[in-house]
TIMI-2910 file (N, C-alpha, C, CB; in pm, 1 decimal, decimal comma, always signed):
<rs>
+----------+----------+----------+----------+----------+----------+----------+----------+----------+----------+----------+----------+------+
!      n_x !      n_y !      n_z !     ca_x !     ca_y !     ca_z !      c_x !      c_y !      c_z !     cb_x !     cb_y !     cb_z ! resn !
+----------+----------+----------+----------+----------+----------+----------+----------+----------+----------+----------+----------+------+
! +10573,5 ! +12471,7 !  +2928,0 ! +10477,3 ! +12435,3 !  +2826,1 ! +10336,8 ! +12478,6 !  +2866,6 ! +10481,6 ! +12285,0 !  +2800,5 !  Met !
! +10298,7 ! +12449,4 !  +2991,2 ! +10164,2 ! +12485,3 !  +3036,3 ! +10145,5 ! +12635,9 !  +3033,7 ! +10138,1 ! +12431,3 !  +3177,6 !  Thr !
! +10250,3 ! +12709,0 !  +3069,1 ! +10241,6 ! +12855,4 !  +3069,4 ! +10212,1 ! +12907,8 !  +2929,5 ! +10372,1 ! +12917,4 !  +3122,7 !  Arg !
! +10274,0 ! +12850,4 !  +2827,9 ! +10249,5 ! +12892,7 !  +2690,4 ! +10105,2 ! +12864,8 !  +2650,6 ! +10345,8 ! +12821,7 !  +2594,3 !  Ala !
! +10054,0 ! +12749,9 !  +2690,8 !  +9914,3 ! +12716,3 !  +2660,6 !  +9821,2 ! +12811,1 !  +2735,4 !  +9883,1 ! +12568,6 !  +2698,5 !  Ile !
!  +9856,3 ! +12841,8 !  +2862,0 !  +9773,4 ! +12932,3 !  +2942,9 !  +9764,8 ! +13070,0 !  +2879,4 !  +9829,5 ! +12943,9 !  +3085,3 !  Arg !
!  +9872,1 ! +13114,6 !  +2813,9 !  +9869,3 ! +13244,2 !  +2746,6 !  +9764,2 ! +13247,4 !  +2635,7 ! +10007,1 ! +13276,8 !  +2689,0 !  Asp !
!  +9738,6 ! +13133,5 !  +2574,4 !  +9637,5 ! +13124,2 !  +2469,1 !  +9496,4 ! +13109,2 !  +2525,8 !  +9668,5 ! +13007,2 !  +2377,5 !  Leu !
!  +9484,7 ! +13032,1 !  +2635,5 !  +9354,0 ! +13005,7 !  +2696,8 !  +9375,6 ! +12991,7 !  +2846,9 !  +9286,1 ! +12876,1 !  +2636,4 !  Asn !
!  +9343,4 ! +13096,7 !  +2921,7 !  +9376,2 ! +13101,1 !  +3064,3 !  +9307,8 ! +12992,6 !  +3147,1 !  +9339,7 ! +13234,9 !  +3119,6 !  Ser !
!  +9196,5 ! +12940,2 !  +3099,7 !  +9123,6 ! +12840,0 !  +3178,2 !  +9164,8 ! +12696,8 !  +3147,7 !  +8976,5 ! +12854,5 !  +3154,3 !  Lys !
!  +9257,4 ! +12678,2 !  +3053,8 !  +9299,8 ! +12542,4 !  +3019,0 !  +9370,9 ! +12475,5 !  +3136,1 !  +9391,7 ! +12544,8 !  +2896,3 !  Ile !
!  +9437,8 ! +12554,9 !  +3217,6 !  +9511,0 ! +12498,3 !  +3331,0 !  +9415,3 ! +12430,9 !  +3428,2 !  +9591,9 ! +12607,3 !  +3403,2 !  Val !
!  +9293,6 ! +12483,2 !  +3438,3 !  +9194,2 ! +12421,1 !  +3525,9 !  +9163,5 ! +12279,8 !  +3476,9 !  +9064,4 ! +12506,2 !  +3531,4 !  Val !
!  +9155,0 ! +12262,7 !  +3347,0 !  +9129,9 ! +12130,0 !  +3290,4 !  +9248,8 ! +12035,5 !  +3313,2 !  +9100,0 ! +12141,5 !  +3140,1 !  Asp !
!  +9368,4 ! +12092,3 !  +3318,3 !  +9488,8 ! +12012,4 !  +3338,5 !  +9522,2 ! +11993,9 !  +3486,8 !  +9605,9 ! +12077,2 !  +3267,3 !  Leu !
!  +9443,9 ! +12054,0 !  +3574,0 !  +9473,0 ! +12054,4 !  +3717,2 !  +9495,1 ! +11915,3 !  +3777,1 !  +9361,4 ! +12121,4 !  +3789,8 !  Leu !
!  +9409,5 ! +11817,2 !  +3751,4 !  +9435,7 ! +11684,4 !  +3809,6 !  +9573,2 ! +11628,1 !  +3770,7 !  +9327,1 ! +11586,9 !  +3765,9 !  Pro !
!  +9613,4 ! +11649,4 !  +3646,3 !  +9744,8 ! +11601,1 !  +3602,9 !  +9858,1 ! +11679,6 !  +3669,0 !  +9756,8 ! +11610,5 !  +3450,4 !  Asp !
!  +9839,6 ! +11810,7 !  +3683,5 !  +9941,0 ! +11891,6 !  +3751,7 !  +9957,3 ! +11846,6 !  +3896,6 !  +9903,5 ! +12041,0 !  +3746,3 !  Leu !
!  +9845,4 ! +11823,8 !  +3962,5 !  +9849,8 ! +11778,3 !  +4101,8 !  +9917,5 ! +11642,2 !  +4110,9 !  +9707,7 ! +11771,3 !  +4161,5 !  Ile !
!  +9882,6 ! +11551,7 !  +4021,3 !  +9945,9 ! +11418,9 !  +4021,0 ! +10096,9 ! +11429,0 !  +4000,0 !  +9884,1 ! +11330,6 !  +3911,5 !  Asp !
! +10139,8 ! +11525,1 !  +3919,0 ! +10283,4 ! +11538,8 !  +3891,2 ! +10362,2 ! +11578,9 !  +4015,8 ! +10306,0 ! +11642,0 !  +3780,7 !  Ser !
! +10296,6 ! +11641,0 !  +4112,4 ! +10365,9 ! +11680,1 !  +4235,3 ! +10410,9 ! +11558,4 !  +4315,6 ! +10275,5 ! +11768,4 !  +4321,0 !  Leu !
! +10345,1 ! +11446,9 !  +4298,2 ! +10380,9 ! +11325,9 !  +4370,3 ! +10491,7 ! +11244,9 !  +4305,1 ! +10261,5 ! +11240,9 !  +4385,3 !  Gly !
! +10532,9 ! +11284,3 !  +4185,8 ! +10638,2 ! +11211,1 !  +4115,4 ! +10775,9 ! +11247,5 !  +4169,4 ! +10631,6 ! +11239,5 !  +3965,2 !  Leu !
! +10868,2 ! +11154,6 !  +4162,4 ! +11005,8 ! +11182,9 !  +4202,3 ! +11068,3 ! +11279,7 !  +4103,0 ! +11089,0 ! +11052,4 !  +4211,5 !  Asp !
! +11154,2 ! +11366,8 !  +4156,4 ! +11224,7 ! +11461,5 !  +4070,6 ! +11344,9 ! +11394,9 !  +4005,0 ! +11269,2 ! +11584,5 !  +4151,1 !  Asp !
! +11383,1 ! +11446,8 !  +3890,1 ! +11503,4 ! +11401,7 !  +3821,7 ! +11623,9 ! +11456,4 !  +3897,8 ! +11504,7 ! +11447,7 !  +3671,7 !  Asp !
! +11715,9 ! +11370,7 !  +3933,0 ! +11832,5 ! +11412,6 !  +4011,7 ! +11919,9 ! +11513,4 !  +3939,3 ! +11915,4 ! +11292,7 !  +4048,3 !  Leu !
! +11913,6 ! +11516,0 !  +3807,1 ! +12004,1 ! +11599,5 !  +3729,5 ! +11939,7 ! +11728,3 !  +3678,4 ! +12057,0 ! +11521,1 !  +3613,9 !  Tyr !
! +11815,0 ! +11749,1 !  +3708,7 ! +11746,4 ! +11869,6 !  +3661,9 ! +11676,4 ! +11936,9 !  +3778,5 ! +11645,0 ! +11836,0 !  +3549,9 !  Glu !
! +11637,0 ! +12063,1 !  +3757,5 ! +11563,2 ! +12135,6 !  +3859,4 ! +11428,4 ! +12068,9 !  +3883,0 ! +11544,6 ! +12282,9 !  +3818,9 !  Asp !
! +11378,5 ! +12081,9 !  +4003,1 ! +11248,1 ! +12026,4 !  +4037,0 ! +11139,0 ! +12097,5 !  +3957,0 ! +11221,2 ! +12038,7 !  +4188,8 !  Ser !
! +11046,0 ! +12020,8 !  +3907,8 ! +10933,1 ! +12077,5 !  +3834,5 ! +10820,9 ! +12117,5 !  +3930,1 ! +10881,0 ! +11977,4 !  +3730,4 !  Ala !
! +10836,3 ! +12086,7 !  +4058,7 ! +10731,1 ! +12115,7 !  +4156,0 ! +10698,0 ! +12264,8 !  +4162,4 ! +10772,6 ! +12066,3 !  +4293,7 !  Asp !
! +10798,9 ! +12349,3 !  +4160,2 ! +10775,1 ! +12493,2 !  +4168,7 ! +10692,7 ! +12542,6 !  +4049,5 ! +10908,5 ! +12569,0 !  +4175,8 !  Ser !
! +10728,4 ! +12497,7 !  +3930,9 ! +10654,3 ! +12538,0 !  +3810,6 ! +10510,5 ! +12487,5 !  +3817,4 ! +10723,9 ! +12484,4 !  +3682,9 !  Ala !
! +10492,0 ! +12364,5 !  +3863,2 ! +10356,7 ! +12308,8 !  +3875,4 ! +10275,6 ! +12388,1 !  +3977,5 ! +10362,5 ! +12159,5 !  +3915,9 !  Ala !
! +10336,5 ! +12423,8 !  +4089,4 ! +10265,7 ! +12502,9 !  +4191,5 ! +10225,8 ! +12639,9 !  +4137,6 ! +10353,4 ! +12519,8 !  +4316,9 !  Cys !
! +10312,1 ! +12700,7 !  +4057,7 ! +10277,2 ! +12830,5 !  +3998,2 ! +10162,4 ! +12817,2 !  +3898,4 ! +10399,6 ! +12891,9 !  +3928,8 !  His !
! +10159,2 ! +12707,8 !  +3824,8 ! +10048,9 ! +12686,2 !  +3731,4 !  +9917,9 ! +12657,3 !  +3806,3 ! +10082,1 ! +12570,0 !  +3635,6 !  Glu !
!  +9927,0 ! +12586,3 !  +3917,6 !  +9808,0 ! +12561,6 !  +3999,6 !  +9757,6 ! +12693,9 !  +4056,5 !  +9839,1 ! +12460,6 !  +4114,5 !  Ile !
!  +9849,6 ! +12781,3 !  +4097,8 !  +9811,3 ! +12914,0 !  +4147,1 !  +9743,2 ! +12994,5 !  +4036,4 !  +9935,0 ! +12990,2 !  +4200,2 !  Ala !
!  +9794,2 ! +12984,7 !  +3913,8 !  +9731,8 ! +13054,6 !  +3800,2 !  +9591,2 ! +13001,9 !  +3775,7 !  +9817,4 ! +13038,7 !  +3672,4 !  Ala !
!  +9573,3 ! +12871,6 !  +3789,9 !  +9440,2 ! +12813,2 !  +3774,6 !  +9346,8 ! +12865,0 !  +3882,8 !  +9447,2 ! +12659,6 !  +3779,4 !  Ala !
!  +9398,2 ! +12876,6 !  +4004,6 !  +9317,8 ! +12928,8 !  +4115,2 !  +9272,6 ! +13071,6 !  +4085,1 !  +9397,7 ! +12924,4 !  +4247,4 !  Phe !
!  +9360,9 ! +13151,2 !  +4027,5 !  +9325,0 ! +13289,5 !  +3992,8 !  +9217,9 ! +13293,3 !  +3885,0 !  +9448,8 ! +13366,9 !  +3945,8 !  Lys !
!  +9220,6 ! +13197,7 !  +3793,6 !  +9123,5 ! +13194,0 !  +3683,8 !  +8987,1 ! +13144,7 !  +3730,7 !  +9174,7 ! +13104,7 !  +3571,2 !  Ala !
!  +8985,4 ! +13039,5 !  +3811,7 !  +8859,4 ! +12979,9 !  +3858,3 !  +8875,3 ! +12933,2 !  +4003,0 !  +8817,0 ! +12860,7 !  +3766,8 !  Glu !
!  +8872,4 ! +13029,3 !  +4096,7 !  +8900,2 ! +12995,4 !  +4236,7 !  +8808,8 ! +12889,1 !  +4296,0 !  +8890,4 ! +13117,9 !  +4319,4 !  Pro !
!  +8681,2 ! +12893,2 !  +4270,0 !  +8588,7 ! +12796,8 !  +4329,5 !  +8616,4 ! +12653,9 !  +4287,4 !  +8447,9 ! +12832,4 !  +4293,4 !  Gly !
!  +8633,8 ! +12633,7 !  +4158,7 !  +8657,7 ! +12499,3 !  +4106,5 !  +8791,7 ! +12444,3 !  +4155,3 !  +8653,7 ! +12500,2 !  +3953,0 !  Lys !
!  +8893,5 ! +12529,3 !  +4150,2 !  +9026,5 ! +12486,3 !  +4193,6 !  +9027,7 ! +12459,9 !  +4343,9 !  +9132,3 ! +12592,4 !  +4157,0 !  Val !
!  +8959,9 ! +12543,6 !  +4419,7 !  +8950,7 ! +12525,0 !  +4564,8 !  +8892,7 ! +12388,1 !  +4598,6 !  +8864,7 ! +12635,6 !  +4627,9 !  Glu !
!  +8786,2 ! +12349,6 !  +4531,7 !  +8724,4 ! +12219,0 !  +4556,5 !  +8820,1 ! +12104,0 !  +4528,4 !  +8599,5 ! +12203,2 !  +4471,6 !  Asn !
!  +8890,5 ! +12113,5 !  +4417,3 !  +8984,3 ! +12007,7 !  +4380,4 !  +9100,8 ! +12002,4 !  +4478,8 !  +9036,4 ! +12029,1 !  +4237,4 !  Ile !
!  +9158,3 ! +12119,8 !  +4508,9 !  +9271,9 ! +12122,7 !  +4600,6 !  +9234,7 ! +12073,8 !  +4740,2 !  +9328,1 ! +12263,1 !  +4609,0 !  Leu !
!  +9120,4 ! +12117,6 !  +4790,4 !  +9079,5 ! +12077,5 !  +4925,9 !  +9065,3 ! +11925,5 !  +4937,0 !  +8946,4 ! +12145,5 !  +4964,0 !  Cys !
!  +9004,3 ! +11864,7 !  +4837,7 !  +8988,2 ! +11719,2 !  +4845,4 !  +9123,2 ! +11648,6 !  +4837,7 !  +8896,3 ! +11669,4 !  +4732,8 !  Ser !
!  +9214,0 ! +11701,2 !  +4756,6 !  +9346,4 ! +11639,6 !  +4745,1 !  +9430,1 ! +11663,4 !  +4870,9 !  +9420,0 ! +11694,5 !  +4622,0 !  Arg !
!  +9418,2 ! +11782,4 !  +4930,3 !  +9493,2 ! +11811,9 !  +5052,4 !  +9449,0 ! +11719,5 !  +5164,5 !  +9474,6 ! +11959,2 !  +5094,0 !  Ile !
!  +9318,6 ! +11698,5 !  +5176,5 !  +9265,9 ! +11610,8 !  +5282,4 !  +9314,6 ! +11467,4 !  +5268,0 !  +9113,9 ! +11612,9 !  +5281,4 !  Lys !
!  +9331,6 ! +11422,3 !  +5145,9 !  +9369,0 ! +11282,3 !  +5123,8 !  +9520,3 ! +11261,6 !  +5110,2 !  +9300,1 ! +11230,5 !  +4999,7 !  Ser !
!  +9597,6 ! +11367,5 !  +5126,5 !  +9742,3 ! +11354,1 !  +5112,4 !  +9810,7 ! +11378,5 !  +5246,8 !  +9796,1 ! +11452,4 !  +5005,8 !  Ser !
!  +9940,8 ! +11357,4 !  +5248,5 ! +10017,6 ! +11381,7 !  +5369,8 ! +10163,2 ! +11409,3 !  +5332,5 ! +10007,3 ! +11261,0 !  +5467,0 !  His !
! +10239,2 ! +11455,6 !  +5429,6 ! +10381,9 ! +11476,3 !  +5410,1 ! +10414,4 ! +11583,1 !  +5307,7 ! +10445,7 ! +11348,8 !  +5369,6 !  Gly !
! +10516,9 ! +11555,3 !  +5228,4 ! +10566,7 ! +11651,5 !  +5130,7 ! +10460,3 ! +11688,0 !  +5026,7 ! +10690,1 ! +11595,6 !  +5061,2 !  Glu !
! +10381,2 ! +11592,4 !  +4983,0 ! +10276,1 ! +11621,7 !  +4885,1 ! +10175,9 ! +11721,1 !  +4941,3 ! +10204,3 ! +11493,0 !  +4842,8 !  Leu !
! +10137,8 ! +11704,7 !  +5065,8 ! +10042,8 ! +11797,4 !  +5126,4 ! +10101,8 ! +11938,5 !  +5133,0 ! +10003,3 ! +11749,4 !  +5267,1 !  Gln !
! +10229,1 ! +11949,2 !  +5166,9 ! +10295,7 ! +12080,5 !  +5169,5 ! +10294,4 ! +12144,6 !  +5030,7 ! +10441,4 ! +12066,6 !  +5220,1 !  Lys !
! +10322,1 ! +12063,7 !  +4929,3 ! +10322,6 ! +12115,6 !  +4792,8 ! +10183,3 ! +12160,6 !  +4749,4 ! +10375,5 ! +12010,0 !  +4696,4 !  Leu !
! +10080,5 ! +12090,9 !  +4793,5 !  +9943,5 ! +12128,8 !  +4755,6 !  +9898,2 ! +12257,6 !  +4822,6 !  +9846,8 ! +12017,1 !  +4790,6 !  Leu !
!  +9958,6 ! +12292,3 !  +4933,2 !  +9925,4 ! +12417,8 !  +5002,2 ! +10004,7 ! +12534,3 !  +4942,8 !  +9953,9 ! +12405,7 !  +5154,2 !  Val !
! +10117,9 ! +12506,1 !  +4882,2 ! +10204,9 ! +12611,4 !  +4828,2 ! +10136,7 ! +12705,1 !  +4727,1 ! +10323,8 ! +12547,8 !  +4762,7 !  His !
! +10049,4 ! +12657,6 !  +4638,1 !  +9983,0 ! +12752,5 !  +4547,0 !  +9904,6 ! +12862,6 !  +4619,8 !  +9888,9 ! +12677,1 !  +4455,2 !  Pro !
!  +9847,3 ! +12831,3 !  +4735,6 !  +9778,4 ! +12934,5 !  +4813,6 !  +9876,7 ! +13042,9 !  +4856,6 !  +9709,4 ! +12872,5 !  +4937,3 !  Tyr !
!  +9995,4 ! +13002,2 !  +4898,0 ! +10098,5 ! +13097,0 !  +4937,3 ! +10135,5 ! +13187,5 !  +4819,9 ! +10222,7 ! +13022,9 !  +4989,3 !  Asp !
! +10148,1 ! +13128,4 !  +4703,0 ! +10181,3 ! +13205,7 !  +4582,5 ! +10073,3 ! +13310,1 !  +4554,9 ! +10197,7 ! +13112,0 !  +4460,0 !  Ile !
!  +9948,6 ! +13268,3 !  +4560,9 !  +9836,8 ! +13360,2 !  +4534,1 !  +9832,4 ! +13471,4 !  +4638,0 !  +9702,7 ! +13284,0 !  +4532,6 !  Val !
!  +9845,9 ! +13436,5 !  +4764,3 !  +9836,7 ! +13536,7 !  +4870,1 !  +9950,7 ! +13637,0 !  +4866,6 !  +9833,6 ! +13469,3 !  +5004,0 !  Leu !
! +10064,4 ! +13598,3 !  +4815,2 ! +10178,5 ! +13690,6 !  +4804,8 ! +10172,8 ! +13777,2 !  +4679,4 ! +10308,5 ! +13612,4 !  +4806,1 !  Arg !
! +10080,7 ! +13749,8 !  +4589,5 ! +10066,1 ! +13827,9 !  +4466,2 !  +9992,5 ! +13957,4 !  +4497,3 !  +9990,5 ! +13746,6 !  +4356,8 !  Asp !
! +10065,7 ! +14067,9 !  +4496,8 ! +10006,8 ! +14197,9 !  +4532,1 !  +9900,3 ! +14243,6 !  +4433,1 ! +10115,4 ! +14303,0 !  +4540,6 !  Lys !
!  +9906,9 ! +14196,6 !  +4309,6 !  +9813,7 ! +14242,6 !  +4207,3 !  +9683,7 ! +14163,5 !  +4202,0 !  +9879,7 ! +14236,9 !  +4074,1 !  Asp !
!  +9678,8 ! +14048,0 !  +4268,2 !  +9559,8 ! +13963,3 !  +4261,6 !  +9460,2 ! +14003,2 !  +4368,3 !  +9597,1 ! +13815,8 !  +4276,9 !  Trp !
!  +9332,9 ! +14010,7 !  +4327,9 !  +9223,8 ! +14036,6 !  +4421,8 !  +9121,5 ! +13925,2 !  +4408,3 !  +9158,1 ! +14176,2 !  +4396,1 !  Lys !
!  +9067,8 ! +13875,9 !  +4522,0 !  +8960,3 ! +13777,8 !  +4512,1 !  +8842,4 ! +13834,7 !  +4434,4 !  +8915,2 ! +13733,1 !  +4651,6 !  Pro !
!  +8762,2 ! +13749,3 !  +4375,7 !  +8648,0 ! +13791,4 !  +4293,3 !  +8559,2 ! +13889,4 !  +4369,2 !  +8565,4 ! +13669,2 !  +4248,8 !  Val !
!  +8531,7 ! +13862,6 !  +4495,6 !  +8442,9 ! +13950,0 !  +4572,8 !  +8501,3 ! +14090,0 !  +4585,8 !  +8417,3 ! +13891,0 !  +4711,7 !  Ser !
!  +8632,1 ! +14104,4 !  +4598,6 !  +8694,2 ! +14235,9 !  +4609,2 !  +8703,5 ! +14304,2 !  +4473,3 !  +8832,9 ! +14224,0 !  +4671,2 !  Lys !
!  +8717,2 ! +14226,2 !  +4365,4 !  +8721,2 ! +14285,6 !  +4231,9 !  +8586,7 ! +14349,2 !  +4199,9 !  +8757,9 ! +14179,6 !  +4125,4 !  Arg !
!  +8477,9 ! +14284,3 !  +4238,3 !  +8344,5 ! +14336,0 !  +4208,7 !  +8320,6 ! +14466,8 !  +4284,5 !  +8236,1 ! +14231,6 !  +4245,4 !  Ala !
!  +8369,2 ! +14477,1 !  +4408,2 !  +8349,3 ! +14598,5 !  +4488,3 !  +8432,4 ! +14715,4 !  +4439,7 !  +8382,0 ! +14571,1 !  +4632,3 !  Arg !
!  +8547,8 ! +14689,2 !  +4376,7 !  +8636,4 ! +14797,8 !  +4336,6 !  +8597,4 ! +14860,4 !  +4203,4 !  +8777,5 ! +14747,7 !  +4328,8 !  Ser !
!  +8495,2 ! +14808,9 !  +4139,3 !  +8452,6 ! +14865,0 !  +4008,7 !  +8364,4 ! +14985,1 !  +4025,7 !  +8379,1 ! +14760,6 !  +3926,4 !  Arg !
+----------+----------+----------+----------+----------+----------+----------+----------+----------+----------+----------+----------+------+
</rs>
């Protein structure tokens, strides 16, 4: 659902970020796939859209969390860093 909304407005995920982060702490449904992976990918998409704002939110949440939640909050960084097509803002400006 969030992905469909993001296709219409790429920065909407940033507004939904606190709710996405909160959803990572919820228990998964035993009979369905974990939603954590999808949430982490949406958080990574938000980071690509507005890295500074998302970085601030993630850093504060990472510091105040522990265990599995903390691992999940770090996972969006892994997703972004493995994306061969993504360049940080500073590198995008230099390549023009």
